DOTI-560867 format. One record per atom (N, C-alpha, C): x, y negated, z negated; residue number from 1; residue in three letters. Coordinates in steps of 0.05 Angstrom, whole numbers, plus 32768, in hexadecimal, padded with zeros to 4 digits. Each point is the difference from the previous one (the first is absolute). Layout:
residues N
ATOM      X      Y      Z     i    aa
ATOM      X      Y      Z   NUM   ALA
...
END
This chain:
residues 177
ATOM      X      Y      Z     i    aa
ATOM   84D9   8577   7CC8     1   UNK
ATOM   800D   800F   7FEC     1   UNK
ATOM   7FED   8007   7FEA     1   UNK
ATOM   7FFF   8017   7FFC     2   UNK
ATOM   7FEE   8009   7FEB     2   UNK
ATOM   8010   8009   7FE8     2   UNK
ATOM   7FF7   7FF8   7FEA     3   UNK
ATOM   800D   8007   7FE7     3   UNK
ATOM   7FF0   8016   7FF4     3   UNK
ATOM   800D   8013   7FF6     4   UNK
ATOM   7FF2   8015   7FF2     4   UNK
ATOM   8000   7FFB   7FE3     4   UNK
ATOM   7FEC   7FF8   7FF6     5   UNK
ATOM   7FFE   7FF9   7FE3     5   UNK
ATOM   7FEB   8012   7FF5     5   UNK
ATOM   8004   8007   7FE9     6   UNK
ATOM   7FEE   8013   7FF4     6   UNK
ATOM   7FEF   7FF5   7FEB     6   UNK
ATOM   8008   7FED   7FF4     7   UNK
ATOM   7FF0   7FF5   7FEB     7   UNK
ATOM   7FEF   7FE9   800B     7   UNK
ATOM   7FEB   7FFB   7FF2     8   UNK
ATOM   7FEE   7FEB   8008     8   UNK
ATOM   800D   7FE5   7FFD     8   UNK
ATOM   8010   7FFD   7FEC     9   UNK
ATOM   800C   7FE5   7FFD     9   UNK
ATOM   8014   7FFB   8016     9   UNK
ATOM   800E   8014   8006    10   UNK
ATOM   8013   7FFC   8015    10   UNK
ATOM   7FF1   7FFD   801B    10   UNK
ATOM   7FEA   800D   8003    11   UNK
ATOM   7FF0   7FFC   8018    11   UNK
ATOM   7FF6   7FE3   8002    11   UNK
ATOM   7FF8   7FF7   7FE9    12   UNK
ATOM   7FF6   7FE5   7FFF    12   UNK
ATOM   8017   7FED   8005    12   UNK
ATOM   8016   8005   7FF4    13   UNK
ATOM   8017   7FEE   8004    13   UNK
ATOM   8009   8001   801C    13   UNK
ATOM   8000   8017   800C    14   UNK
ATOM   8008   8003   801C    14   UNK
ATOM   7FEC   7FF0   8012    14   UNK
ATOM   7FE7   8003   7FF9    15   UNK
ATOM   7FEB   7FF1   800F    15   UNK
ATOM   8005   7FE2   7FFE    15   UNK
ATOM   8004   7FF7   7FE8    16   UNK
ATOM   8004   7FE3   7FFC    16   UNK
ATOM   801A   7FF6   800D    16   UNK
ATOM   8014   8011   7FFE    17   UNK
ATOM   801A   7FF9   800D    17   UNK
ATOM   7FFC   7FFE   801F    17   UNK
ATOM   7FF3   8015   800A    18   UNK
ATOM   7FFB   8000   801D    18   UNK
ATOM   7FEF   7FE9   8008    18   UNK
ATOM   7FED   7FFB   7FF0    19   UNK
ATOM   7FED   7FE9   8006    19   UNK
ATOM   8010   7FE6   7FFF    19   UNK
ATOM   8010   7FFC   7FEC    20   UNK
ATOM   8010   7FE7   7FFE    20   UNK
ATOM   8013   7FFE   8017    20   UNK
ATOM   800D   8016   8007    21   UNK
ATOM   8012   7FFF   8016    21   UNK
ATOM   7FF1   7FFA   801A    21   UNK
ATOM   7FE9   800D   8004    22   UNK
ATOM   7FF0   7FFB   8018    22   UNK
ATOM   7FF6   7FE3   8000    22   UNK
ATOM   7FF8   7FF6   7FEA    23   UNK
ATOM   7FF6   7FE4   7FFE    23   UNK
ATOM   8018   7FEE   8005    23   UNK
ATOM   8017   8006   7FF4    24   UNK
ATOM   8017   7FEE   8004    24   UNK
ATOM   800A   8001   801D    24   UNK
ATOM   7FFE   8018   800D    25   UNK
ATOM   8008   8002   801C    25   UNK
ATOM   7FEC   7FF1   8012    25   UNK
ATOM   7FE8   8001   7FF9    26   UNK
ATOM   7FEC   7FF4   8012    26   UNK
ATOM   7FF5   7FE5   7FF6    26   UNK
ATOM   800A   7FF5   7FEB    27   UNK
ATOM   7FF7   7FE7   7FF6    27   UNK
ATOM   8005   7FE9   8014    27   UNK
ATOM   8017   8000   800B    28   UNK
ATOM   8006   7FEB   8014    28   UNK
ATOM   7FEE   8002   8018    28   UNK
ATOM   7FFB   8019   8008    29   UNK
ATOM   7FEE   8004   8017    29   UNK
ATOM   7FE3   7FF7   7FF9    29   UNK
ATOM   7FF7   8007   7FE7    30   UNK
ATOM   7FE6   7FF8   7FF8    30   UNK
ATOM   7FFF   7FE1   7FFD    30   UNK
ATOM   8015   7FF5   7FF4    31   UNK
ATOM   8001   7FE2   7FFE    31   UNK
ATOM   7FFF   7FF3   801B    31   UNK
ATOM   800F   800C   8013    32   UNK
ATOM   7FFF   7FF5   801C    32   UNK
ATOM   7FE3   8002   800B    32   UNK
ATOM   7FF4   8016   7FFB    33   UNK
ATOM   7FE4   8003   800A    33   UNK
ATOM   7FEE   7FEC   7FF3    33   UNK
ATOM   8002   7FFD   7FE5    34   UNK
ATOM   7FF0   7FEC   7FF3    34   UNK
ATOM   8006   7FE3   800A    34   UNK
ATOM   801A   7FFB   8004    35   UNK
ATOM   8008   7FE6   800B    35   UNK
ATOM   7FF4   7FFC   801C    35   UNK
ATOM   8001   8014   8010    36   UNK
ATOM   7FF4   7FFE   801B    36   UNK
ATOM   7FE2   7FFB   7FFD    36   UNK
ATOM   7FF3   800F   7FEE    37   UNK
ATOM   7FE3   7FFC   7FFC    37   UNK
ATOM   7FFA   7FE4   7FF7    37   UNK
ATOM   8010   7FF6   7FEC    38   UNK
ATOM   7FFC   7FE5   7FF6    38   UNK
ATOM   8005   7FEC   8016    38   UNK
ATOM   8015   8004   8010    39   UNK
ATOM   8005   7FED   8017    39   UNK
ATOM   7FE8   8000   8014    39   UNK
ATOM   7FF7   8018   8006    40   UNK
ATOM   7FE9   8002   8012    40   UNK
ATOM   7FE7   7FF3   7FF4    40   UNK
ATOM   7FFB   8005   7FE6    41   UNK
ATOM   7FEA   7FF3   7FF3    41   UNK
ATOM   8003   7FE1   8001    41   UNK
ATOM   8018   7FF7   7FFA    42   UNK
ATOM   8006   7FE3   8001    42   UNK
ATOM   7FFB   7FF6   801C    42   UNK
ATOM   800B   800D   8014    43   UNK
ATOM   7FFD   7FF8   801C    43   UNK
ATOM   7FE2   8000   8007    43   UNK
ATOM   7FF1   8015   7FF8    44   UNK
ATOM   7FE3   8001   8005    44   UNK
ATOM   7FF2   7FE9   7FF3    44   UNK
ATOM   8006   7FF9   7FE7    45   UNK
ATOM   7FF3   7FEA   7FF2    45   UNK
ATOM   8007   7FE5   800E    45   UNK
ATOM   8019   7FFD   8007    46   UNK
ATOM   8008   7FE7   800E    46   UNK
ATOM   7FF2   7FFE   801B    46   UNK
ATOM   8000   8016   800F    47   UNK
ATOM   7FF3   8000   801B    47   UNK
ATOM   7FE2   7FFB   7FFD    47   UNK
ATOM   7FF4   800D   7FEC    48   UNK
ATOM   7FE4   7FFD   7FFB    48   UNK
ATOM   7FFA   7FE2   7FF8    48   UNK
ATOM   8011   7FF5   7FEF    49   UNK
ATOM   7FFC   7FE4   7FF8    49   UNK
ATOM   8003   7FED   8018    49   UNK
ATOM   8015   8006   8011    50   UNK
ATOM   8004   7FEF   8017    50   UNK
ATOM   7FE8   8002   8013    50   UNK
ATOM   7FF7   8018   8005    51   UNK
ATOM   7FE8   8004   8012    51   UNK
ATOM   7FE8   7FF3   7FF4    51   UNK
ATOM   7FFC   8002   7FE6    52   UNK
ATOM   7FE8   7FF3   7FF4    52   UNK
ATOM   8002   7FE2   8003    52   UNK
ATOM   8018   7FF5   7FFB    53   UNK
ATOM   8003   7FE3   8004    53   UNK
ATOM   7FFC   7FF8   801D    53   UNK
ATOM   800A   8010   8012    54   UNK
ATOM   7FFC   7FFA   801D    54   UNK
ATOM   7FE3   8001   8007    54   UNK
ATOM   7FF2   8016   7FF7    55   UNK
ATOM   7FE3   8002   8005    55   UNK
ATOM   7FF1   7FE9   7FF3    55   UNK
ATOM   8008   7FF8   7FE8    56   UNK
ATOM   7FF3   7FEA   7FF2    56   UNK
ATOM   8003   7FE6   8011    56   UNK
ATOM   8018   7FFB   800A    57   UNK
ATOM   8005   7FE9   8011    57   UNK
ATOM   7FEF   8001   8019    57   UNK
ATOM   7FFF   8018   800D    58   UNK
ATOM   7FEF   8002   8018    58   UNK
ATOM   7FE3   7FFB   7FFA    58   UNK
ATOM   7FF7   800B   7FE9    59   UNK
ATOM   7FE4   7FFC   7FF8    59   UNK
ATOM   7FFB   7FE2   7FFC    59   UNK
ATOM   8012   7FF3   7FF1    60   UNK
ATOM   7FFD   7FE3   7FFB    60   UNK
ATOM   8001   7FF0   801B    60   UNK
ATOM   8012   8008   8012    61   UNK
ATOM   8000   7FF3   801A    61   UNK
ATOM   7FE6   8004   800F    61   UNK
ATOM   7FF6   8019   7FFF    62   UNK
ATOM   7FE7   8005   800E    62   UNK
ATOM   7FE9   7FF0   7FF3    62   UNK
ATOM   8001   7FFF   7FE6    63   UNK
ATOM   7FEB   7FF0   7FF2    63   UNK
ATOM   8002   7FE3   8008    63   UNK
ATOM   8019   7FF5   8000    64   UNK
ATOM   8004   7FE4   8008    64   UNK
ATOM   7FF8   7FFC   801D    64   UNK
ATOM   8009   8012   8011    65   UNK
ATOM   7FF8   7FFD   801D    65   UNK
ATOM   7FE3   8004   8003    65   UNK
ATOM   7FF5   8013   7FF1    66   UNK
ATOM   7FE3   8004   8002    66   UNK
ATOM   7FF1   7FE8   7FF7    66   UNK
ATOM   8009   7FF3   7FEA    67   UNK
ATOM   7FF3   7FE7   7FF7    67   UNK
ATOM   8003   7FEA   8014    67   UNK
ATOM   8018   7FFE   800C    68   UNK
ATOM   8003   7FEC   8015    68   UNK
ATOM   7FEF   8005   8018    68   UNK
ATOM   7FFF   801A   8008    69   UNK
ATOM   7FEF   8007   8017    69   UNK
ATOM   7FE3   7FFC   7FF9    69   UNK
ATOM   7FF8   8007   7FE8    70   UNK
ATOM   7FE5   7FFC   7FF8    70   UNK
ATOM   7FF9   7FE3   8000    70   UNK
ATOM   8011   7FEF   7FF5    71   UNK
ATOM   7FFB   7FE3   8000    71   UNK
ATOM   7FFF   7FF6   801C    71   UNK
ATOM   8013   8009   8011    72   UNK
ATOM   8000   7FF7   801C    72   UNK
ATOM   7FE6   8008   800E    72   UNK
ATOM   7FF7   8019   7FFB    73   UNK
ATOM   7FE7   800A   800C    73   UNK
ATOM   7FE9   7FEF   7FF6    73   UNK
ATOM   7FFF   7FFA   7FE6    74   UNK
ATOM   7FEA   7FF0   7FF6    74   UNK
ATOM   8000   7FE4   800C    74   UNK
ATOM   8018   7FF4   8003    75   UNK
ATOM   8002   7FE6   800D    75   UNK
ATOM   7FF7   8001   801D    75   UNK
ATOM   8008   8015   800E    76   UNK
ATOM   7FF8   8003   801C    76   UNK
ATOM   7FE1   8004   8002    76   UNK
ATOM   7FF5   8010   7FED    77   UNK
ATOM   7FE3   8003   8000    77   UNK
ATOM   7FF2   7FE6   7FFA    77   UNK
ATOM   800A   7FF1   7FEE    78   UNK
ATOM   7FF4   7FE6   7FF9    78   UNK
ATOM   8001   7FED   8018    78   UNK
ATOM   8018   8000   800E    79   UNK
ATOM   8002   7FEF   8018    79   UNK
ATOM   7FED   8009   8015    79   UNK
ATOM   7FFE   801A   8004    80   UNK
ATOM   7FED   800A   8014    80   UNK
ATOM   7FE3   7FF9   7FF9    80   UNK
ATOM   7FF9   8002   7FE6    81   UNK
ATOM   7FE5   7FF9   7FF8    81   UNK
ATOM   7FFB   7FE2   8004    81   UNK
ATOM   8014   7FEF   7FFB    82   UNK
ATOM   7FFD   7FE3   8004    82   UNK
ATOM   7FFC   7FFB   801E    82   UNK
ATOM   8010   800D   8011    83   UNK
ATOM   7FFD   7FFC   801C    83   UNK
ATOM   7FE5   8009   800A    83   UNK
ATOM   7FF6   8017   7FF5    84   UNK
ATOM   7FE6   8009   8008    84   UNK
ATOM   7FEA   7FEC   7FF7    84   UNK
ATOM   8003   7FF6   7FE8    85   UNK
ATOM   7FEC   7FEC   7FF6    85   UNK
ATOM   8001   7FE7   8011    85   UNK
ATOM   8018   7FF7   8007    86   UNK
ATOM   8002   7FE9   8011    86   UNK
ATOM   7FF4   8005   801C    86   UNK
ATOM   8003   8018   800A    87   UNK
ATOM   7FF4   8007   801A    87   UNK
ATOM   7FE2   8000   7FFE    87   UNK
ATOM   7FF6   800B   7FEA    88   UNK
ATOM   7FE2   8001   7FFD    88   UNK
ATOM   7FF6   7FE3   7FFE    88   UNK
ATOM   800E   7FEF   7FF0    89   UNK
ATOM   7FF7   7FE4   7FFD    89   UNK
ATOM   8001   7FF2   801B    89   UNK
ATOM   8015   8005   800F    90   UNK
ATOM   8003   7FF3   801B    90   UNK
ATOM   7FEA   800A   8012    90   UNK
ATOM   7FFA   801A   8000    91   UNK
ATOM   7FEA   800A   8011    91   UNK
ATOM   7FE6   7FF4   7FF8    91   UNK
ATOM   7FFB   7FFE   7FE5    92   UNK
ATOM   7FE7   7FF3   7FF7    92   UNK
ATOM   7FFF   7FE3   8009    92   UNK
ATOM   8017   7FF2   7FFE    93   UNK
ATOM   8000   7FE4   8008    93   UNK
ATOM   7FFA   7FFE   801E    93   UNK
ATOM   800C   8011   8010    94   UNK
ATOM   7FFB   8000   801D    94   UNK
ATOM   7FE2   8005   8005    94   UNK
ATOM   7FF5   8014   7FF1    95   UNK
ATOM   7FE4   8006   8004    95   UNK
ATOM   7FEE   7FE8   7FF9    95   UNK
ATOM   8007   7FF3   7FE9    96   UNK
ATOM   7FF0   7FE9   7FF8    96   UNK
ATOM   8003   7FEA   8015    96   UNK
ATOM   8019   7FFB   800A    97   UNK
ATOM   8003   7FEC   8014    97   UNK
ATOM   7FF1   8006   8019    97   UNK
ATOM   8000   801A   8008    98   UNK
ATOM   7FF1   8008   8017    98   UNK
ATOM   7FE2   7FFC   7FFC    98   UNK
ATOM   7FF7   8006   7FE8    99   UNK
ATOM   7FE3   7FFB   7FFA    99   UNK
ATOM   7FFA   7FE3   8001    99   UNK
ATOM   8012   7FEF   7FF5   100   UNK
ATOM   7FFB   7FE3   8001   100   UNK
ATOM   8000   7FF7   801D   100   UNK
ATOM   8013   800A   8010   101   UNK
ATOM   8000   7FF8   801C   101   UNK
ATOM   7FE7   8009   800E   101   UNK
ATOM   7FF6   8018   7FFB   102   UNK
ATOM   7FE7   8009   800C   102   UNK
ATOM   7FE9   7FEE   7FF8   102   UNK
ATOM   7FFF   7FFA   7FE6   103   UNK
ATOM   7FEB   7FEE   7FF6   103   UNK
ATOM   8002   7FE4   800E   103   UNK
ATOM   8019   7FF6   8001   104   UNK
ATOM   8003   7FE6   800D   104   UNK
ATOM   7FF9   8002   801E   104   UNK
ATOM   8008   8015   800D   105   UNK
ATOM   7FF8   8003   801C   105   UNK
ATOM   7FE2   8002   8003   105   UNK
ATOM   7FF4   800F   7FEE   106   UNK
ATOM   7FE3   8002   8000   106   UNK
ATOM   7FF3   7FE5   7FFB   106   UNK
ATOM   800C   7FF1   7FED   107   UNK
ATOM   7FF5   7FE5   7FFB   107   UNK
ATOM   8003   7FEE   8018   107   UNK
ATOM   8018   8002   800C   108   UNK
ATOM   8005   7FEF   8018   108   UNK
ATOM   7FEC   8008   8016   108   UNK
ATOM   7FFD   801B   8003   109   UNK
ATOM   7FED   800A   8015   109   UNK
ATOM   7FE4   7FF6   7FF9   109   UNK
ATOM   7FF9   8002   7FE6   110   UNK
ATOM   7FE5   7FF7   7FF9   110   UNK
ATOM   7FFD   7FE2   8004   110   UNK
ATOM   8015   7FF1   7FF9   111   UNK
ATOM   7FFE   7FE3   8004   111   UNK
ATOM   7FFF   7FFA   801E   111   UNK
ATOM   8010   800F   8010   112   UNK
ATOM   7FFE   7FFC   801D   112   UNK
ATOM   7FE5   8008   800A   112   UNK
ATOM   7FF5   8016   7FF5   113   UNK
ATOM   7FE5   8008   8009   113   UNK
ATOM   7FEC   7FEA   7FF9   113   UNK
ATOM   8002   7FF6   7FE7   114   UNK
ATOM   7FED   7FEA   7FF8   114   UNK
ATOM   8004   7FE8   8012   114   UNK
ATOM   8019   7FF9   8005   115   UNK
ATOM   8005   7FE9   8012   115   UNK
ATOM   7FF6   8006   801C   115   UNK
ATOM   8004   8018   8009   116   UNK
ATOM   7FF6   8008   801B   116   UNK
ATOM   7FE1   7FFE   8000   116   UNK
ATOM   7FF4   800A   7FEA   117   UNK
ATOM   7FE3   7FFE   7FFF   117   UNK
ATOM   7FF7   7FE3   7FFF   117   UNK
ATOM   800E   7FEF   7FF1   118   UNK
ATOM   7FF9   7FE4   7FFF   118   UNK
ATOM   8004   7FF3   801C   118   UNK
ATOM   8016   8007   800D   119   UNK
ATOM   8004   7FF5   801B   119   UNK
ATOM   7FEB   800A   8012   119   UNK
ATOM   7FF9   801A   7FFE   120   UNK
ATOM   7FEB   800A   8011   120   UNK
ATOM   7FE5   7FF2   7FFA   120   UNK
ATOM   7FFB   7FFB   7FE6   121   UNK
ATOM   7FE7   7FF2   7FFA   121   UNK
ATOM   8001   7FE4   800B   121   UNK
ATOM   8016   7FF2   7FFD   122   UNK
ATOM   8002   7FE5   800C   122   UNK
ATOM   7FFD   8001   801E   122   UNK
ATOM   800D   8014   800D   123   UNK
ATOM   7FFD   8003   801D   123   UNK
ATOM   7FE3   8005   8007   123   UNK
ATOM   7FF3   8012   7FF0   124   UNK
ATOM   7FE4   8007   8006   124   UNK
ATOM   7FEF   7FE7   7FFC   124   UNK
ATOM   8005   7FF1   7FEA   125   UNK
ATOM   7FF0   7FE7   7FFC   125   UNK
ATOM   8005   7FED   8017   125   UNK
ATOM   8019   7FFE   8008   126   UNK
ATOM   8006   7FEE   8016   126   UNK
ATOM   7FF3   800A   801A   126   UNK
ATOM   8000   801A   8004   127   UNK
ATOM   7FF3   800B   8017   127   UNK
ATOM   7FE2   7FFB   7FFF   127   UNK
ATOM   7FF4   8004   7FE8   128   UNK
ATOM   7FE4   7FFB   7FFD   128   UNK
ATOM   7FFA   7FE2   8006   128   UNK
ATOM   8012   7FEF   7FF5   129   UNK
ATOM   7FFC   7FE3   8004   129   UNK
ATOM   8003   7FFA   801E   129   UNK
ATOM   8014   800C   800C   130   UNK
ATOM   8004   7FFC   801D   130   UNK
ATOM   7FE8   8009   8010   130   UNK
ATOM   7FF5   8018   7FF8   131   UNK
ATOM   7FE8   800A   800E   131   UNK
ATOM   7FE9   7FEC   7FFB   131   UNK
ATOM   7FFD   7FF7   7FE8   132   UNK
ATOM   7FEB   7FEC   7FFA   132   UNK
ATOM   8004   7FE7   8011   132   UNK
ATOM   8019   7FF6   8000   133   UNK
ATOM   8006   7FE8   8010   133   UNK
ATOM   7FFA   8005   801D   133   UNK
ATOM   8008   8018   8009   134   UNK
ATOM   7FFB   8007   801C   134   UNK
ATOM   7FE2   8002   8006   134   UNK
ATOM   7FF1   800B   7FEC   135   UNK
ATOM   7FE3   8002   8004   135   UNK
ATOM   7FF4   7FE4   8001   135   UNK
ATOM   800A   7FEE   7FEE   136   UNK
ATOM   7FF5   7FE5   8000   136   UNK
ATOM   8007   7FF3   801B   136   UNK
ATOM   8019   8004   8008   137   UNK
ATOM   8008   7FF4   801A   137   UNK
ATOM   7FF0   800B   8017   137   UNK
ATOM   7FFB   801A   7FFF   138   UNK
ATOM   7FF0   800D   8015   138   UNK
ATOM   7FE4   7FF4   8000   138   UNK
ATOM   7FF5   7FFD   7FE7   139   UNK
ATOM   7FE5   7FF5   7FFF   139   UNK
ATOM   8000   7FE3   800A   139   UNK
ATOM   8015   7FF1   7FFA   140   UNK
ATOM   8001   7FE5   800A   140   UNK
ATOM   8003   8000   801E   140   UNK
ATOM   8011   8013   800A   141   UNK
ATOM   8003   8001   801D   141   UNK
ATOM   7FE6   8008   800D   141   UNK
ATOM   7FF2   8013   7FF4   142   UNK
ATOM   7FE7   8008   800C   142   UNK
ATOM   7FEC   7FE9   7FFF   142   UNK
ATOM   8000   7FF1   7FEA   143   UNK
ATOM   7FEE   7FEA   7FFE   143   UNK
ATOM   8008   7FEA   8015   143   UNK
ATOM   801A   7FFD   8003   144   UNK
ATOM   8009   7FEC   8014   144   UNK
ATOM   7FF8   8009   801C   144   UNK
ATOM   8004   801A   8005   145   UNK
ATOM   7FF8   800A   801A   145   UNK
ATOM   7FE2   7FFD   8004   145   UNK
ATOM   7FF1   8007   7FEB   146   UNK
ATOM   7FE3   7FFC   8002   146   UNK
ATOM   7FF9   7FE3   8005   146   UNK
ATOM   800D   7FEF   7FF2   147   UNK
ATOM   7FFA   7FE3   8003   147   UNK
ATOM   8008   7FF7   801B   147   UNK
ATOM   8017   800A   800A   148   UNK
ATOM   8008   7FF7   801B   148   UNK
ATOM   7FED   800A   8015   148   UNK
ATOM   7FF7   8019   7FFB   149   UNK
ATOM   7FEC   800A   8013   149   UNK
ATOM   7FE7   7FF0   7FFE   149   UNK
ATOM   7FF8   7FFA   7FE8   150   UNK
ATOM   7FE8   7FF0   7FFD   150   UNK
ATOM   8003   7FE4   800C   150   UNK
ATOM   8017   7FF4   7FFC   151   UNK
ATOM   8004   7FE5   800A   151   UNK
ATOM   8002   7FFF   801E   151   UNK
ATOM   800B   8014   800B   152   UNK
ATOM   8003   8001   801D   152   UNK
ATOM   7FE8   800C   800E   152   UNK
ATOM   7FEC   8008   7FF2   153   UNK
ATOM   7FE9   800C   800D   153   UNK
ATOM   7FEE   7FEA   800B   153   UNK
ATOM   7FF0   8007   8012   154   UNK
ATOM   7FED   7FEE   800C   154   UNK
ATOM   7FE8   7FFC   7FEE   154   UNK
ATOM   7FFE   8011   7FEF   155   UNK
ATOM   7FE9   8000   7FEF   155   UNK
ATOM   8004   7FEB   7FEA   155   UNK
ATOM   7FEB   7FF2   7FF7   156   UNK
ATOM   8002   7FEC   7FEB   156   UNK
ATOM   7FF7   800B   7FE5   156   UNK
ATOM   7FFF   801A   7FFD   157   UNK
ATOM   7FF5   800B   7FE7   157   UNK
ATOM   8014   7FFD   7FE9   157   UNK
ATOM   8018   7FFA   8006   158   UNK
ATOM   8014   7FFD   7FEB   158   UNK
ATOM   8000   7FE4   7FF4   158   UNK
ATOM   7FF3   7FEE   800C   159   UNK
ATOM   8000   7FE5   7FF7   159   UNK
ATOM   7FED   7FFD   7FE9   159   UNK
ATOM   8009   7FEF   7FED   160   UNK
ATOM   7FEF   7FFB   7FE9   160   UNK
ATOM   7FF1   7FE6   8007   160   UNK
ATOM   7FE7   8002   7FFC   161   UNK
ATOM   7FEF   7FEA   8008   161   UNK
ATOM   7FFA   7FEE   7FE9   161   UNK
ATOM   8004   800A   7FE9   162   UNK
ATOM   7FF9   7FF0   7FE9   162   UNK
ATOM   8019   7FF0   7FF8   162   UNK
ATOM   7FFC   7FE8   7FF8   163   UNK
ATOM   8017   7FEF   7FF8   163   UNK
ATOM   8004   8002   7FE2   163   UNK
ATOM   7FF0   8010   7FF2   164   UNK
ATOM   8004   8002   7FE3   164   UNK
ATOM   8017   8013   7FF9   164   UNK
ATOM   800A   8010   8013   165   UNK
ATOM   8017   8012   7FFA   165   UNK
ATOM   801A   7FF0   8004   165   UNK
ATOM   8013   8006   7FEF   166   UNK
ATOM   801A   7FF2   8004   166   UNK
ATOM   800E   800B   8018   166   UNK
ATOM   8013   7FF1   8009   167   UNK
ATOM   800E   8008   8018   167   UNK
ATOM   8010   801A   7FFB   167   UNK
ATOM   800D   8001   7FE9   168   UNK
ATOM   800F   8019   7FF8   168   UNK
ATOM   7FF2   800D   7FE8   168   UNK
ATOM   7FF9   8018   8005   169   UNK
ATOM   7FF3   800F   7FEB   169   UNK
ATOM   8013   8015   7FF7   169   UNK
ATOM   800F   7FFB   7FEB   170   UNK
ATOM   8014   8012   7FF7   170   UNK
ATOM   8017   7FFF   8013   170   UNK
ATOM   8009   8017   8009   171   UNK
ATOM   8016   8002   8013   171   UNK
ATOM   7FF6   7FFF   801C   171   UNK
ATOM   7FE8   800A   8004   172   UNK
ATOM   7FF6   8003   801B   172   UNK
ATOM   7FF5   7FE4   800A   172   UNK
ATOM   800B   7FF7   8016   173   UNK
ATOM   7FF5   7FE6   800A   173   UNK
ATOM   7FE6   8005   800E   173   UNK
ATOM   7FF0   7FED   7FFD   174   UNK
ATOM   7FE6   8002   800E   174   UNK
ATOM   8002   7FEC   8017   174   UNK
ATOM   7FF5   8006   8015   175   UNK
ATOM   8001   7FEF   8018   175   UNK
ATOM   7FE6   7FF2   8004   175   UNK
ATOM   8003   7FE8   8006   176   UNK
ATOM   7FE7   7FF1   8007   176   UNK
ATOM   8001   7FFC   801E   176   UNK
ATOM   7FEB   8004   800B   177   UNK
ATOM   7FFF   7FFD   801D   177   UNK
ATOM   7FF6   7FE4   8006   177   UNK
END
């Protein structure tokens, strides 16, 4: 509806009246829009707050779990290091024991070699003594054979004619005819 007004005051009055009527007609609609906007802002703030709290809890849980996992990993690493150190110590102990055994075996072998050498020396000395005894016995047998040959011979050259010699001169008997 257009009003035909001719004066400026009436134009202004008509404008203000139309404006007031338009505002009064649409005030409820504008208030509803503002109410909807305020509700949406409120819902957004509440949703944002809830999401932030949820994310904060998740971050705290992750930090707690991360700390627990980190601590567990550190404990596992310490246990593994202790096991490795124990294995190295055990390997070293086995090596030392093997070295001691080798030294002991070498000492036993050396002692046995020394004993074998001593036994061999004793055997050699005994063999030398046996050879010497055999040589002495052979010499005595040869002398006995010679004496028997001389005693049984027809020849009197073996007889001692002088009475100044003893009957036994050392081991070898002298025969008087």
